[in-house]
MARTI-844293 format. One record per residue: residue in one letter; x, y, z of N, C-alpha, C, O in turn. Coordinates in pm, whole numbers, plus 50000, padded with zeros to 5 digits. Layout:
! residues N
AXYZXYZXYZXYZ...
//
This chain:
! residues 107
M136093286670127136183290670276137273284970297137573273870253G138093293170380139413288570449139473285170588138493286270661L140643280970627140663277770743140643291070855141143302070832P140053287670962139863297571078141443304071088142433297571055E141493319271145142893322371135143703316771252144923318171253A143043310371354143703303071457144403290871425145463287171474W143753285571345144313272971261145323274971180146283267271183Q145283285471098146233290970985147393295471082148443289871049R147523302471175148723304371295149333291471337150553290071339R148493282071369149013269271428149763262471328150873257571349T149013262171188149783254071077151213261171037152313256271012I150803272971042152493283671025153403279071149154573275871128A152953278971254154013275071376154523259671362155683256371383V153383249671320154193235471309155013234371189155933226271186D154713242871078155583243470970156973247470985157943241870934S156973260671084158143267171112158993254471210160183252671184V158493247971296159143239171381159613227571318160713222871345A158733221971225159163210871137160663216771055161693210071060T160583229970983161643234070908162733232371010163623224470981E162773238971129163873240671243164553226771286165753225171310V163533216871290164003204971332165083196571232166173191571257A164283197271109164983192670989166563197670988167573190870972A166413213071013167873218370999168653213271104169803210171077I168203211771233169083205971332169513192271304170553188571357F168923184671233169173169471222170193169771083171053161171059R169933179771011170903181070893172293184070932173253178070884S172373193571020173503199771112174143188771166175303186171136M173363180571256173903169371374174533158471233175633153371256V174083156271140174543144971069175953151470999176993144970999E175893162870949177163166770881178093165670993179093158870974I177923171671116179223172871226179503159471255180723157571264S178863150171273178963135071285179913127671176180763119171202D179593132771056180183123770945181613131070921182503125770855R181713142270977183293150970965184103151571093185293154471093V183343148471214183993150971349184053139271382183223131371338D185243134571484185303121871566184913127871697185723130471786L183453130171704182813133071848183543125471960184123132172045L183563111971967183883106772073185173108172113185493106572230S186053111472015187493115072034187583128772124188363129872218L186663139172080186673151872135186153148672289186683153572388L185133140672293184713135972440185863133472546186053137772660G186533124972462187703119572569189043128572585189973125272659R189033139972510190153150672545189403163272641190043173572664I188373162072681187743173972764188183171672878188133160472929N188693182672938189363179773069188373187373183188593197373252A187283179373177186003185373284185153173573304185103164073226P184523174573407183353165073437182753160973302182533170673230R182433148773248181543146773135180493138173151180633129073233S179413139273089178493129173058178123126472929178383134172836F177483114972914176853109872779175663104572822175523095672906V174743110772759173183106672768172953103272641173333108572536Y172073090972668171833082572552170023076972580169443079872684G169493070272489168313067272494168593050172541169433042572493E167673047372640168023034272671167693025472559168463015972546R166983025972497166553015872367167843016972281167833009072187S168903024372291170053025072240171233017672303172393017672263A170663010672423171933003872517172722997372432173772994272488G172672993972318173782984672261174772993672177175652988572108L174603005672186175803014372101177093008672129177473004572239S177833008772006178982999772027180033012272103181103008572153C179683024572106180773034972162180423032372336181373035772406L179643028872385179453026172534180633022572603181033028672703A181243012072549182613007772614183433016272630184003016772739D183773025872525184933036972508184513047172592185403053572648V183243050472615182693060372702183033056172841183543064272918D182763042472883183323038273014184643038373025185153041773132R185273035472936186813034272955187503048572962188663049373004M186793060372920187323073672946186703078673083187063089373133G185813071173136185743075473264184463086573274184213094173368V183763084973150182723095273138181303087873222180993075973224V180713097573276179323093373362178463090673247178443099673163R177713079873223176713077773109175543072673208175533065773310E174183081773099173053077873160172343073473056172403077772941G171673064973096170193062572982169153065673005168813063373121I168293070872931167423076372935166013069072884165883066972763G165033065372969163973056772945163013063572829163083075272791E162193054672786161343059672688161443066072555160623073072496C162793061472515163403067772398164433057172342164783046772399E164913062572204165903055572157167143065172140167713069672240H167593068771996168683075971978168753090172003169823096472000L167573095572029167333111072027166463112872153165243113972141P167083113172278166653115072385165853128572412164753129372466A166683139572360166323152472351164743155372297163923163572336Y164663146172202163313149172133162273138572189161073141372200A162803126472221161853115272237161293120772421160113121472453N162073122972483161693125272632162393138472675163243136472761P162303147772648162703161772695163053161372820164223161372860Q161783160972909161903163373047162773154873136163083158273250A163273140273062163913132073105165553139173081166403141173168M165643141272971166793149272923167083158773016168143158073078R166203168673039166543182273111166913177073250167773183973304A166513167573315166763162573444168423156373440169313158773521A168483149273339169963142473324170843154473294172013151473318I170713168473245171593174873221171763183173358172883187273389E170583185773443170693191273543171563183773654172423189573721R171223169173666172063161373753173793162273686174643160873774A174213163973575175283164973539175903178673565177083179773598M175263186973552175503201873598175903200673743177043203473780A174773195673840175283194473980176333185874005176963187874109R176653176973935178203168173939179253179873936179983181474034T179323187673834180303197473800180293208373902181313215073915E179363210473969179463220574081180063215674215180313223074311T180283201774209180973196074336182353194774339182973192174443V183023197074200183983194774161185213205674205185213216474146P186143203374295186893213074330187893221574236188743215474170T187813231574232188643239874129190143240474160190413240474280P191213241074070192693240474111192983252274172194113254374215
//
């Protein structure tokens, strides 16, 4: 006797999400290994935000982020990946960053 059909669908959905998340993590690691992301952040000529998990408040790059004049925001209840650990707070941080860009006068 197998699993009920609803459970089978749920299992497939969970497996699919796990596969997608694994691919995202692999691509993030590959990019960060090959690209100096902090340098790119410094070259953006627009309002910038750096969002990080408050439990990662000891990140060595935060002093550089401050020197570049980037607005930084720590997200509670998470470590290095706030988008996964606290997606609602991450979304709110993105919305605040977008609101700041709407108030910047255009040349």
